[in-house]
VEXFITOR-886898 format. One record per residue: x negated, y, z negated of N, C-alpha, C in turn; residue number from 1. Coordinates in Angstrom, 1 decimal. Last residue first. Layout:
BEGIN
[r [X Y Z] [X Y Z] [X Y Z] NUM] ...
This chain:
BEGIN
[r [-19.4 -51.4 49.9] [-19.9 -51.7 51.6] [-20.3 -53.0 52.4] 273] [r [-16.2 -52.4 48.5] [-16.9 -52.7 48.6] [-17.9 -52.2 50.1] 272] [r [-12.8 -51.2 47.7] [-13.8 -51.5 48.8] [-14.9 -51.7 48.7] 271] [r [-11.3 -52.1 45.0] [-12.4 -51.2 45.4] [-13.2 -52.0 46.2] 270] [r [-8.4 -52.8 42.9] [-9.2 -53.3 43.9] [-9.8 -52.3 44.5] 269] [r [-7.3 -52.7 39.7] [-8.2 -51.8 40.9] [-8.5 -52.6 42.0] 268] [r [-4.4 -54.8 38.9] [-5.9 -54.8 39.0] [-6.1 -54.0 40.1] 267] [r [-2.1 -55.0 36.1] [-2.7 -54.8 37.5] [-4.3 -54.6 37.8] 266] [r [0.4 -56.7 34.6] [-1.4 -56.4 34.4] [-1.4 -56.1 35.6] 265] [r [3.5 -55.4 33.6] [2.8 -56.3 34.2] [1.2 -55.9 34.0] 264] [r [5.1 -54.5 30.6] [5.2 -55.4 32.3] [5.2 -56.1 33.1] 263] [r [4.7 -55.1 27.7] [3.7 -55.2 28.9] [4.8 -55.7 30.1] 262] [r [6.7 -52.5 25.4] [5.9 -54.0 26.0] [5.1 -54.1 27.2] 261] [r [7.2 -50.3 23.4] [7.1 -50.7 24.4] [6.4 -51.8 24.8] 260] [r [7.6 -49.8 20.8] [8.8 -50.7 21.2] [8.5 -50.9 22.8] 259] [r [5.1 -48.3 19.6] [6.5 -47.8 19.9] [7.3 -48.3 20.3] 258] [r [3.9 -50.7 19.3] [4.2 -50.1 18.3] [5.4 -49.6 18.7] 257] [r [2.5 -50.6 22.3] [3.5 -51.5 21.9] [4.1 -51.4 20.7] 256] [r [1.2 -48.0 22.3] [2.2 -47.9 22.7] [3.5 -49.0 22.4] 255] [r [-0.7 -48.6 20.6] [0.0 -48.1 19.8] [1.4 -47.8 20.9] 254] [r [-1.5 -50.8 22.2] [-1.3 -51.1 21.2] [-0.5 -50.3 20.7] 253] [r [-2.8 -49.2 24.6] [-1.8 -50.1 24.5] [-1.1 -50.9 23.4] 252] [r [-4.5 -47.5 23.0] [-3.2 -47.1 23.6] [-2.4 -48.1 24.1] 251] [r [-6.6 -49.4 22.4] [-6.0 -48.7 21.3] [-4.6 -48.2 21.7] 250] [r [-6.5 -52.3 25.1] [-6.8 -51.1 24.8] [-6.3 -50.8 23.3] 249] [r [-5.5 -54.3 26.7] [-6.1 -54.2 25.3] [-6.6 -53.4 24.3] 248] [r [-6.1 -52.8 29.5] [-5.5 -53.8 29.2] [-6.2 -53.5 27.4] 247] [r [-5.3 -48.9 29.7] [-6.6 -50.1 29.4] [-6.1 -51.4 28.7] 246] [r [-1.9 -48.2 30.1] [-3.4 -48.3 28.6] [-4.4 -49.8 29.8] 245] [r [1.0 -46.4 31.1] [-0.1 -47.0 31.6] [-1.3 -47.0 30.7] 244] [r [4.7 -46.2 30.7] [3.3 -45.7 30.5] [2.2 -46.5 31.1] 243] [r [7.9 -45.5 30.3] [6.8 -46.0 30.7] [5.7 -45.5 30.5] 242] [r [11.2 -45.7 29.4] [10.2 -44.8 29.3] [8.9 -45.8 29.6] 241] [r [14.6 -45.5 30.7] [13.2 -46.0 30.1] [12.2 -45.0 30.4] 240] [r [16.8 -43.7 31.0] [16.8 -45.4 30.3] [15.9 -46.0 30.1] 239] [r [16.6 -39.9 30.2] [16.1 -41.1 30.9] [16.7 -42.6 30.3] 238] [r [18.4 -38.0 29.2] [18.9 -38.3 30.1] [18.1 -40.3 30.8] 237] [r [16.7 -36.5 27.7] [16.6 -35.8 29.2] [17.7 -37.0 29.9] 236] [r [16.9 -37.6 25.7] [17.3 -36.5 25.6] [17.5 -36.0 26.8] 235] [r [15.3 -39.4 26.2] [16.3 -39.8 25.7] [17.2 -38.4 25.9] 234] [r [12.8 -37.8 26.4] [12.9 -38.8 27.3] [14.4 -39.2 27.0] 233] [r [12.2 -37.0 23.6] [12.7 -35.8 24.2] [13.2 -36.6 26.0] 232] [r [11.8 -39.5 22.1] [13.0 -38.5 21.5] [13.4 -37.7 22.9] 231] [r [9.4 -39.9 23.3] [10.8 -40.8 23.4] [12.2 -40.3 23.0] 230] [r [8.3 -37.9 22.4] [8.2 -37.8 24.1] [9.2 -38.8 23.9] 229] [r [8.0 -37.8 19.9] [8.4 -36.7 20.2] [8.7 -37.0 21.5] 228] [r [6.5 -40.4 19.5] [7.9 -40.4 19.1] [8.5 -39.1 19.4] 227] [r [4.2 -40.2 20.7] [4.9 -40.9 21.0] [6.3 -40.6 20.3] 226] [r [3.1 -37.5 18.9] [3.7 -37.2 20.3] [4.5 -38.3 21.1] 225] [r [2.7 -39.4 16.7] [3.7 -38.0 16.4] [4.2 -37.6 17.7] 224] [r [0.7 -41.3 17.4] [2.2 -41.7 17.3] [3.0 -40.5 17.0] 223] [r [-1.5 -39.5 17.6] [-0.9 -40.2 19.1] [0.5 -40.5 18.8] 222] [r [-1.7 -38.3 15.0] [-1.7 -37.4 16.4] [-1.0 -38.3 17.6] 221] [r [-2.6 -39.4 12.9] [-1.3 -39.9 13.1] [-1.3 -38.9 14.6] 220] [r [-5.3 -39.6 12.3] [-4.6 -38.9 11.7] [-2.8 -38.9 12.2] 219] [r [-6.8 -40.7 14.6] [-6.8 -41.7 12.9] [-5.8 -41.1 12.1] 218] [r [-8.9 -37.8 15.5] [-8.4 -39.2 15.3] [-8.1 -39.6 13.9] 217] [r [-10.3 -35.2 14.7] [-8.5 -35.4 14.8] [-8.1 -36.8 14.6] 216] [r [-12.3 -35.5 15.7] [-12.4 -35.2 14.3] [-10.8 -35.0 13.6] 215] [r [-11.8 -35.7 19.1] [-12.3 -37.0 17.9] [-12.5 -36.5 16.6] 214] [r [-8.4 -34.7 20.1] [-10.4 -34.1 19.6] [-10.8 -35.2 18.6] 213] [r [-6.9 -36.9 22.2] [-7.1 -36.5 21.1] [-8.6 -36.0 20.3] 212] [r [-4.4 -37.3 24.7] [-6.0 -37.3 24.6] [-6.3 -36.1 22.9] 211] [r [-2.9 -38.0 27.4] [-3.2 -38.4 26.2] [-4.6 -37.9 25.8] 210] [r [-1.7 -38.7 30.1] [-2.2 -37.6 29.8] [-2.6 -37.2 28.2] 209] [r [2.0 -40.0 29.8] [1.1 -39.5 30.0] [-0.4 -38.4 29.3] 208] [r [4.7 -41.6 30.4] [3.8 -40.8 29.3] [2.5 -40.9 29.5] 207] [r [7.6 -40.8 31.7] [6.4 -41.6 32.1] [5.5 -41.0 31.4] 206] [r [10.7 -41.9 31.9] [10.0 -40.8 31.3] [8.8 -41.5 31.3] 205] [r [13.1 -42.5 34.1] [12.2 -43.5 33.9] [11.4 -41.6 33.1] 204] [r [15.2 -41.4 36.3] [15.8 -42.1 35.0] [14.5 -43.0 34.1] 203] [r [13.7 -40.1 38.5] [14.6 -41.3 38.6] [15.2 -42.3 37.0] 202] [r [11.2 -39.0 36.3] [11.5 -39.3 37.8] [12.2 -40.8 37.5] 201] [r [9.3 -36.8 33.9] [10.8 -37.5 34.1] [10.7 -37.8 36.0] 200] [r [6.9 -36.6 32.2] [7.1 -36.7 33.4] [8.4 -37.5 33.7] 199] [r [4.9 -35.5 29.5] [6.1 -36.5 29.7] [6.4 -36.1 31.0] 198] [r [1.4 -35.5 27.7] [2.7 -35.1 28.8] [3.7 -36.1 28.6] 197] [r [-0.7 -34.3 25.6] [0.1 -35.6 25.9] [1.1 -34.5 27.1] 196] [r [-3.5 -33.8 22.4] [-2.4 -33.5 23.8] [-1.6 -34.7 24.7] 195] [r [-4.2 -32.4 19.7] [-4.0 -33.5 20.5] [-2.8 -33.1 21.7] 194] [r [-4.8 -30.3 17.9] [-5.6 -31.7 17.6] [-5.9 -32.3 18.8] 193] [r [-5.1 -27.4 16.5] [-5.0 -27.9 17.8] [-5.6 -29.3 17.7] 192] [r [-4.3 -26.6 13.0] [-5.3 -26.7 14.1] [-4.9 -27.4 15.5] 191] [r [-2.2 -26.8 11.5] [-1.7 -25.7 12.5] [-3.2 -25.6 13.5] 190] [r [-2.9 -29.2 10.4] [-3.1 -28.0 9.5] [-3.2 -26.9 10.3] 189] [r [-2.9 -30.1 13.8] [-3.3 -30.7 12.0] [-3.3 -29.6 11.3] 188] [r [-0.7 -31.0 16.6] [-1.6 -30.0 15.5] [-1.7 -30.8 14.2] 187] [r [0.0 -31.3 19.5] [-0.4 -31.9 18.4] [-1.4 -31.2 17.5] 186] [r [1.6 -30.3 22.3] [0.1 -29.7 21.6] [0.7 -30.6 19.9] 185] [r [2.6 -31.3 25.6] [2.5 -31.4 24.4] [1.7 -31.1 23.7] 184] [r [4.9 -30.6 28.3] [3.5 -30.6 28.3] [3.6 -30.6 26.2] 183] [r [6.7 -32.1 30.6] [6.8 -31.4 29.5] [5.4 -31.8 28.8] 182] [r [8.1 -31.8 34.4] [6.9 -32.2 33.0] [7.3 -31.5 31.8] 181] [r [10.3 -31.0 35.9] [9.8 -32.0 35.3] [9.1 -32.8 34.3] 180] [r [8.8 -28.2 37.2] [9.9 -28.9 37.2] [9.5 -30.1 36.9] 179] [r [6.1 -26.4 35.8] [6.4 -27.3 37.0] [7.7 -28.0 36.2] 178] [r [4.5 -25.4 33.8] [5.9 -24.4 34.1] [6.4 -25.4 35.7] 177] [r [3.3 -27.0 32.7] [4.3 -26.8 31.6] [5.4 -25.8 32.3] 176] [r [1.3 -27.2 34.5] [2.8 -27.8 34.5] [3.8 -27.8 33.6] 175] [r [-1.1 -25.6 32.8] [0.1 -24.7 33.8] [1.3 -25.8 34.7] 174] [r [-2.9 -27.3 32.6] [-1.8 -26.5 31.6] [-0.5 -26.1 32.1] 173] [r [-3.9 -27.9 34.8] [-3.3 -29.3 34.1] [-2.4 -28.8 33.2] 172] [r [-5.7 -25.7 35.1] [-4.6 -26.1 36.1] [-3.4 -27.3 35.7] 171] [r [-7.2 -25.9 33.0] [-5.8 -24.8 33.3] [-5.3 -25.2 34.1] 170] [r [-8.7 -28.2 33.9] [-8.0 -28.4 32.6] [-6.5 -27.0 32.2] 169] [r [-9.8 -27.4 36.0] [-8.9 -28.4 36.1] [-7.8 -28.6 34.7] 168] [r [-11.9 -25.5 35.2] [-10.9 -25.2 35.8] [-9.6 -26.3 36.2] 167] [r [-13.3 -27.1 33.0] [-12.4 -26.0 32.6] [-11.5 -25.8 33.6] 166] [r [-14.9 -29.0 33.0] [-13.3 -29.7 33.4] [-12.8 -28.3 33.0] 165] [r [-17.4 -28.8 32.4] [-17.3 -29.2 34.0] [-16.0 -29.6 34.1] 164] [r [-17.7 -28.1 30.0] [-17.4 -27.0 31.2] [-17.5 -27.2 32.3] 163] [r [-17.8 -30.3 28.4] [-16.3 -29.8 29.1] [-16.4 -28.5 29.6] 162] [r [-19.6 -32.7 30.4] [-19.6 -31.3 29.9] [-18.3 -30.9 29.9] 161] [r [-18.7 -36.0 30.4] [-19.5 -35.2 31.0] [-19.3 -33.7 30.2] 160] [r [-17.9 -38.6 29.8] [-18.7 -38.3 29.6] [-19.9 -37.0 30.2] 159] [r [-14.9 -39.1 29.7] [-15.8 -39.3 31.1] [-16.8 -39.1 31.0] 158] [r [-14.4 -38.8 26.8] [-14.0 -40.0 27.8] [-14.9 -40.3 29.0] 157] [r [-15.4 -36.0 27.0] [-16.1 -37.0 26.1] [-15.4 -39.2 26.8] 156] [r [-13.6 -35.1 28.1] [-14.6 -34.6 29.0] [-15.4 -35.9 28.0] 155] [r [-11.0 -35.1 26.9] [-11.6 -36.1 28.2] [-12.6 -36.1 28.6] 154] [r [-11.4 -33.4 25.1] [-11.3 -35.1 24.8] [-11.4 -35.8 26.1] 153] [r [-11.9 -30.8 26.3] [-12.4 -31.3 25.3] [-12.4 -32.8 24.8] 152] [r [-9.4 -31.0 27.7] [-11.0 -30.5 28.6] [-12.0 -31.6 27.5] 151] [r [-7.5 -30.5 25.8] [-7.7 -31.6 27.1] [-8.8 -32.0 27.3] 150] [r [-8.0 -28.3 24.6] [-8.1 -29.7 23.8] [-7.8 -30.5 24.8] 149] [r [-7.6 -26.4 26.2] [-9.3 -26.6 25.7] [-9.3 -27.9 24.8] 148] [r [-5.3 -26.8 27.3] [-6.2 -26.7 27.8] [-7.7 -27.1 27.3] 147] [r [-4.3 -25.9 24.7] [-3.9 -27.1 25.2] [-4.7 -27.5 26.1] 146] [r [-5.0 -23.2 24.3] [-5.2 -24.1 23.5] [-4.6 -25.7 23.9] 145] [r [-3.6 -22.1 26.9] [-5.0 -21.9 26.8] [-5.9 -23.4 25.8] 144] [r [-0.6 -22.2 26.3] [-1.6 -23.5 27.4] [-3.0 -23.0 27.1] 143] [r [0.8 -21.2 24.7] [-0.3 -22.7 24.0] [-0.7 -22.9 25.4] 142] [r [1.9 -19.3 25.8] [1.5 -18.8 24.6] [0.3 -19.7 24.4] 141] [r [3.8 -20.8 27.6] [2.6 -19.9 28.5] [1.7 -19.3 27.1] 140] [r [4.4 -23.9 25.9] [4.6 -22.2 26.9] [4.0 -22.3 27.3] 139] [r [5.0 -27.5 24.7] [4.5 -25.7 25.1] [5.0 -24.8 26.0] 138] [r [6.6 -28.8 22.3] [6.4 -28.4 23.2] [5.8 -27.2 23.6] 137] [r [5.1 -29.5 19.5] [5.9 -28.7 19.8] [5.4 -29.2 21.4] 136] [r [4.3 -31.4 16.0] [3.8 -31.6 17.8] [5.2 -30.3 18.5] 135] [r [1.6 -31.8 13.4] [3.0 -31.5 13.7] [3.0 -31.1 15.8] 134] [r [0.7 -34.2 10.9] [0.2 -33.9 12.1] [2.0 -33.2 12.7] 133] [r [1.0 -34.4 8.1] [0.3 -33.2 8.6] [0.2 -32.7 10.3] 132] [r [2.0 -36.8 7.5] [2.8 -35.3 7.5] [2.3 -33.8 8.2] 131] [r [1.8 -39.2 10.2] [1.0 -38.1 8.7] [1.7 -37.2 9.0] 130] [r [3.5 -42.0 10.8] [2.7 -40.5 11.5] [2.5 -40.2 10.1] 129] [r [4.9 -44.8 12.9] [3.8 -44.5 11.4] [3.3 -43.1 11.9] 128] [r [8.1 -45.3 13.8] [6.5 -45.2 14.0] [5.5 -44.4 12.9] 127] [r [10.4 -45.4 13.1] [9.7 -46.2 12.2] [8.4 -45.8 12.5] 126] [r [12.2 -44.4 15.3] [12.2 -43.4 14.0] [11.1 -43.9 13.0] 125] [r [11.5 -46.2 17.0] [11.2 -45.2 17.5] [11.0 -44.0 16.1] 124] [r [13.6 -48.4 16.9] [12.5 -48.5 15.5] [11.1 -47.1 15.7] 123] [r [15.4 -48.4 18.4] [15.7 -48.2 16.8] [14.9 -48.2 16.3] 122] [r [15.0 -46.7 21.4] [14.2 -47.5 20.7] [14.7 -47.6 19.3] 121] [r [15.2 -44.4 22.9] [16.2 -44.0 22.2] [16.3 -45.4 21.6] 120] [r [14.8 -46.0 26.4] [14.5 -45.1 25.9] [15.8 -45.0 24.7] 119] [r [12.9 -49.3 26.5] [14.6 -48.6 26.5] [13.7 -47.2 25.9] 118] [r [10.0 -49.4 28.5] [10.7 -50.3 27.6] [11.9 -49.5 27.5] 117] [r [6.6 -50.4 29.3] [7.6 -50.1 29.7] [9.0 -50.5 28.4] 116] [r [3.3 -50.7 31.0] [4.2 -50.9 30.0] [5.2 -50.1 30.1] 115] [r [0.9 -52.0 32.8] [1.7 -51.3 33.0] [3.0 -51.5 31.3] 114] [r [-2.5 -52.2 31.7] [-1.3 -53.1 31.2] [0.0 -51.5 32.0] 113] [r [-5.3 -53.0 34.0] [-4.5 -52.2 33.6] [-3.3 -52.8 33.5] 112] [r [-8.4 -54.1 35.2] [-7.0 -54.5 34.6] [-6.7 -53.0 33.9] 111] [r [-11.3 -53.9 37.5] [-10.4 -53.3 36.4] [-9.2 -53.9 36.6] 110] [r [-11.6 -55.0 40.4] [-12.7 -54.8 39.0] [-12.7 -54.3 38.0] 109] [r [-11.2 -57.0 43.3] [-10.6 -56.3 41.8] [-11.4 -56.2 41.0] 108] [r [-12.5 -56.1 46.4] [-12.4 -56.8 45.1] [-11.8 -56.3 43.9] 107] [r [-12.6 -55.9 49.7] [-12.0 -55.5 48.8] [-12.2 -56.4 47.8] 106] [r [-13.4 -56.0 52.4] [-14.4 -56.6 51.3] [-13.8 -55.6 50.2] 105] [r [-11.2 -57.2 54.1] [-11.7 -55.9 53.9] [-12.9 -55.6 53.3] 104] [r [-10.3 -59.3 53.4] [-10.9 -59.5 54.6] [-12.0 -58.0 54.6] 103] [r [-9.4 -59.0 50.8] [-10.2 -60.0 51.2] [-11.1 -59.4 52.1] 102] [r [-6.9 -57.7 52.1] [-7.9 -56.8 51.1] [-9.6 -57.8 50.8] 101] [r [-5.9 -60.0 53.5] [-6.2 -58.8 54.1] [-7.1 -58.0 53.4] 100] [r [-5.2 -61.9 51.1] [-6.2 -61.9 52.2] [-6.8 -60.9 52.9] 99] [r [-3.2 -60.3 49.5] [-4.6 -60.2 49.0] [-5.4 -61.2 50.3] 98] [r [-1.2 -59.9 51.6] [-1.6 -58.9 51.1] [-3.6 -59.3 50.6] 97] [r [-0.7 -62.8 51.4] [-0.8 -61.7 53.1] [-1.5 -61.1 52.7] 96] [r [0.4 -63.1 49.6] [-0.7 -64.1 49.8] [-1.8 -63.6 51.1] 95] [r [1.3 -60.5 47.4] [1.6 -61.6 48.7] [0.2 -62.0 48.9] 94] [r [1.5 -58.5 45.5] [0.5 -59.1 45.7] [0.8 -60.3 46.3] 93] [r [3.5 -57.5 44.1] [3.6 -56.8 45.5] [2.6 -57.5 46.2] 92] [r [3.7 -57.6 41.6] [4.9 -58.0 42.0] [4.7 -57.9 43.5] 91] [r [0.8 -56.2 40.9] [1.2 -57.7 41.1] [2.5 -58.0 41.6] 90] [r [0.3 -53.7 42.3] [1.3 -54.3 41.5] [1.2 -55.7 41.9] 89] [r [-3.1 -52.2 42.5] [-2.3 -53.5 43.4] [-1.1 -54.0 41.9] 88] [r [-4.1 -49.3 43.7] [-3.7 -50.1 42.0] [-2.5 -50.9 42.6] 87] [r [-7.6 -49.3 45.2] [-5.8 -49.8 45.4] [-5.0 -50.2 44.4] 86] [r [-9.5 -47.2 46.4] [-9.1 -48.3 45.4] [-7.9 -47.9 45.6] 85] [r [-12.1 -46.1 48.3] [-11.4 -46.5 48.6] [-10.9 -47.5 47.3] 84] [r [-14.7 -43.3 47.6] [-14.4 -44.6 47.6] [-12.5 -45.4 47.6] 83] [r [-15.1 -40.4 49.8] [-14.4 -41.2 48.7] [-14.1 -42.5 48.6] 82] [r [-15.4 -38.8 52.3] [-16.6 -39.3 51.2] [-15.9 -39.7 50.0] 81] [r [-13.4 -38.4 54.2] [-13.6 -37.8 53.2] [-14.5 -37.8 51.9] 80] [r [-13.6 -40.6 55.6] [-14.0 -39.0 56.1] [-14.1 -38.0 55.3] 79] [r [-13.4 -43.1 54.1] [-14.6 -42.4 54.2] [-14.7 -41.5 55.0] 78] [r [-10.4 -42.3 53.5] [-11.2 -42.3 52.8] [-12.6 -42.2 53.0] 77] [r [-10.0 -42.9 56.1] [-9.4 -41.8 56.0] [-10.3 -41.4 54.6] 76] [r [-11.0 -45.4 56.8] [-11.6 -44.8 57.8] [-10.9 -42.7 57.3] 75] [r [-8.8 -47.0 55.0] [-10.4 -46.9 54.9] [-11.2 -45.9 55.5] 74] [r [-6.4 -46.5 56.5] [-6.4 -45.7 54.6] [-8.4 -46.1 54.5] 73] [r [-6.7 -47.5 58.6] [-6.4 -46.3 58.8] [-7.0 -45.4 57.3] 72] [r [-7.0 -50.2 57.7] [-8.1 -49.5 58.6] [-8.0 -48.3 58.6] 71] [r [-4.2 -50.6 56.6] [-5.9 -50.6 56.3] [-6.5 -50.1 56.6] 70] [r [-2.0 -50.6 57.8] [-3.0 -49.4 58.0] [-4.0 -49.5 57.2] 69] [r [-1.0 -53.0 57.6] [-1.0 -52.6 58.7] [-2.2 -51.2 59.0] 68] [r [-0.1 -53.1 55.1] [-1.0 -53.9 55.3] [-1.6 -53.1 56.9] 67] [r [2.5 -52.1 54.2] [0.8 -50.9 54.8] [0.0 -51.6 54.9] 66] [r [4.0 -53.6 54.1] [4.5 -52.6 54.5] [3.0 -51.9 55.1] 65] [r [3.7 -54.8 51.4] [3.2 -55.4 52.5] [3.5 -54.7 53.9] 64] [r [2.1 -51.9 49.6] [3.1 -53.1 50.0] [2.6 -53.7 51.1] 63] [r [1.2 -49.6 47.2] [0.8 -50.3 48.1] [1.6 -51.5 48.5] 62] [r [1.1 -47.7 44.9] [2.9 -48.7 45.5] [2.6 -49.2 47.3] 61] [r [-1.3 -45.8 45.4] [-0.3 -47.0 44.3] [0.8 -46.9 45.1] 60] [r [-4.7 -45.3 45.7] [-3.5 -45.9 46.7] [-2.6 -46.1 45.5] 59] [r [-7.2 -42.9 44.8] [-6.6 -44.2 45.0] [-5.5 -44.4 45.6] 58] [r [-8.0 -40.2 43.3] [-8.8 -40.9 44.6] [-8.5 -43.1 44.7] 57] [r [-8.2 -39.3 41.0] [-7.3 -38.6 42.3] [-7.6 -39.3 43.5] 56] [r [-8.7 -40.4 39.1] [-7.4 -40.3 38.9] [-7.0 -39.9 40.4] 55] [r [-11.5 -41.1 39.3] [-10.5 -42.2 38.3] [-8.8 -41.9 38.7] 54] [r [-12.9 -39.0 40.4] [-11.9 -39.9 41.1] [-11.0 -41.2 40.4] 53] [r [-13.0 -36.1 39.9] [-12.2 -37.4 39.6] [-11.3 -38.4 40.1] 52] [r [-16.1 -37.1 40.1] [-15.9 -36.6 38.7] [-14.3 -36.7 38.7] 51] [r [-16.4 -36.5 42.9] [-16.6 -38.3 42.0] [-16.2 -38.0 40.6] 50] [r [-14.5 -35.0 44.9] [-15.3 -34.5 44.1] [-15.1 -35.8 43.0] 49] [r [-12.6 -35.6 46.9] [-14.5 -35.4 47.1] [-15.0 -35.4 45.9] 48] [r [-10.0 -37.6 46.7] [-10.7 -36.1 46.2] [-12.3 -36.8 46.2] 47] [r [-6.7 -38.4 47.0] [-7.8 -38.2 47.9] [-8.4 -37.5 47.3] 46] [r [-3.5 -40.5 47.1] [-4.2 -39.4 46.4] [-5.9 -39.6 46.8] 45] [r [-0.7 -41.7 48.2] [-2.3 -42.1 48.7] [-2.7 -40.5 48.2] 44] [r [1.8 -43.8 48.1] [1.3 -42.8 47.3] [-0.3 -42.4 47.6] 43] [r [3.5 -45.7 49.7] [2.6 -45.8 49.1] [2.3 -44.4 49.1] 42] [r [6.1 -45.8 51.0] [6.2 -46.5 49.4] [5.3 -45.8 48.8] 41] [r [5.2 -43.9 53.5] [6.3 -45.1 53.4] [6.2 -45.2 51.8] 40] [r [2.9 -42.6 52.6] [3.1 -43.3 53.4] [3.9 -44.5 53.3] 39] [r [1.9 -39.3 51.1] [3.0 -40.6 51.3] [3.0 -41.5 52.8] 38] [r [-0.8 -37.2 50.3] [0.4 -37.6 51.1] [1.5 -39.3 50.9] 37] [r [-2.7 -35.0 48.8] [-2.0 -36.0 48.5] [-0.9 -36.1 49.6] 36] [r [-6.6 -34.0 48.0] [-5.3 -34.3 49.1] [-4.5 -35.4 48.8] 35] [r [-8.4 -31.5 46.1] [-7.6 -33.5 46.5] [-6.4 -33.1 47.1] 34] [r [-10.4 -30.4 46.0] [-10.5 -31.1 47.4] [-9.9 -32.3 46.9] 33] [r [-10.2 -28.0 44.3] [-10.6 -29.2 43.4] [-10.2 -30.1 44.6] 32] [r [-9.4 -25.1 44.4] [-11.0 -25.8 44.5] [-11.4 -27.2 44.2] 31] [r [-7.5 -23.9 44.6] [-7.4 -24.9 45.7] [-8.8 -25.4 45.6] 30] [r [-5.3 -22.1 42.7] [-5.5 -23.4 42.7] [-6.1 -24.2 43.5] 29] [r [-3.5 -20.0 43.6] [-5.1 -19.7 44.1] [-5.9 -21.3 43.5] 28] [r [-1.9 -22.7 45.8] [-2.8 -21.4 45.8] [-2.8 -20.7 44.5] 27] [r [-2.0 -25.9 44.6] [-1.2 -25.0 45.0] [-2.3 -23.5 44.7] 26] [r [-3.7 -28.4 43.5] [-3.6 -27.4 44.7] [-3.5 -26.4 45.6] 25] [r [-1.9 -28.6 41.8] [-3.3 -28.4 40.8] [-3.7 -27.5 42.2] 24] [r [0.7 -29.3 42.3] [0.7 -28.3 41.5] [-1.0 -27.6 41.4] 23] [r [-0.5 -32.3 44.0] [0.0 -30.8 44.8] [0.1 -29.9 43.9] 22] [r [-1.3 -33.5 41.6] [-2.4 -33.3 42.7] [-1.9 -32.2 43.4] 21] [r [1.1 -34.3 40.2] [-0.3 -33.4 39.6] [-1.1 -33.1 40.7] 20] [r [2.7 -35.4 41.7] [3.1 -33.9 41.5] [2.3 -32.9 41.1] 19] [r [1.2 -38.0 42.4] [1.5 -36.8 43.4] [2.1 -35.6 42.8] 18] [r [1.6 -38.4 39.7] [0.5 -38.4 40.1] [0.4 -37.3 41.4] 17] [r [4.5 -38.9 39.7] [3.7 -38.0 38.3] [2.2 -37.7 39.1] 16] [r [4.7 -40.8 41.1] [5.8 -39.6 41.5] [4.8 -38.6 40.5] 15] [r [3.4 -42.4 40.4] [3.0 -42.5 41.7] [3.7 -41.5 41.6] 14] [r [5.2 -43.6 37.9] [3.2 -43.2 37.6] [2.9 -42.4 38.9] 13] [r [7.4 -44.3 39.3] [7.4 -43.2 38.3] [5.9 -42.7 37.6] 12] [r [6.5 -46.3 41.3] [6.8 -44.9 41.8] [7.4 -43.9 40.3] 11] [r [6.4 -48.4 39.1] [5.3 -48.2 40.0] [5.5 -46.3 40.7] 10] [r [8.6 -48.9 38.4] [7.6 -48.2 37.1] [6.5 -47.6 38.1] 9] [r [10.1 -49.6 40.6] [10.4 -48.6 39.9] [9.4 -48.0 39.2] 8] [r [8.5 -52.5 40.6] [8.6 -51.1 41.7] [8.9 -49.7 41.5] 7] [r [9.7 -53.3 38.6] [8.2 -53.1 39.2] [8.0 -52.3 39.6] 6] [r [12.4 -53.6 38.9] [12.0 -52.7 38.2] [10.8 -52.4 37.8] 5] [r [12.3 -55.4 41.6] [12.7 -54.3 42.2] [12.1 -52.8 40.8] 4] [r [11.1 -58.2 40.8] [10.5 -56.9 41.7] [11.0 -55.5 41.5] 3] [r [11.7 -57.8 36.7] [11.8 -58.5 38.3] [11.1 -57.3 39.3] 2] [r [11.1 -59.0 33.6] [10.5 -57.8 35.0] [11.0 -58.0 36.1] 1] 
């Protein structure tokens, strides 16, 4: 892993997040109070909705050039009544940055693995999967089913009612019409079971938005979607694929079985009052 590659992987994730935020705030879908902006190489996402905080209230790509902007960022997030979180790439974590983050009462509270690997890895065809699991790229006809699976699986992760995610799930499903996005639906015996996305940026296929309904877990959906997305990334001239998973999670292990390896581990830095 090099500084340049670490930055590229980070920018692929940031581009996907920026595109997602921009798409769901496109009229008439303007109910999520999400704001996305770029500050040099840093991508700033803010939402007043605490339910969306983990995805939409954070800073990606923070580097030495952004240190002087810390007071501005703190004020910006405070005005939007949103907690400031910086996802810090360790390859950018200079002593100066760490000193300034600490001075502004920011502390690391959680860690994630950023994984990557070459497209078209030889062992992709050997990924374990079950015959009953089928995967397809969605269009308009599948958008409602995709949205339902997305909100029901994410509602359980977030500990909320699926009803709270109806609008967001429909807006997210509409990404299938947005350039560089591929959305996938996995079925078991023709029943919608799992969803995922592939976002293509600068020769990198970013794998995200994976969710499986509880009754279909352990039946090969995740492996089937991984196989399809890695193949499609290769077909779209991507040289690398990348994804993010909680450190030591099942999702991380599944990605490692697909020949992705940990590039680096990053920390969430959050400002405490």
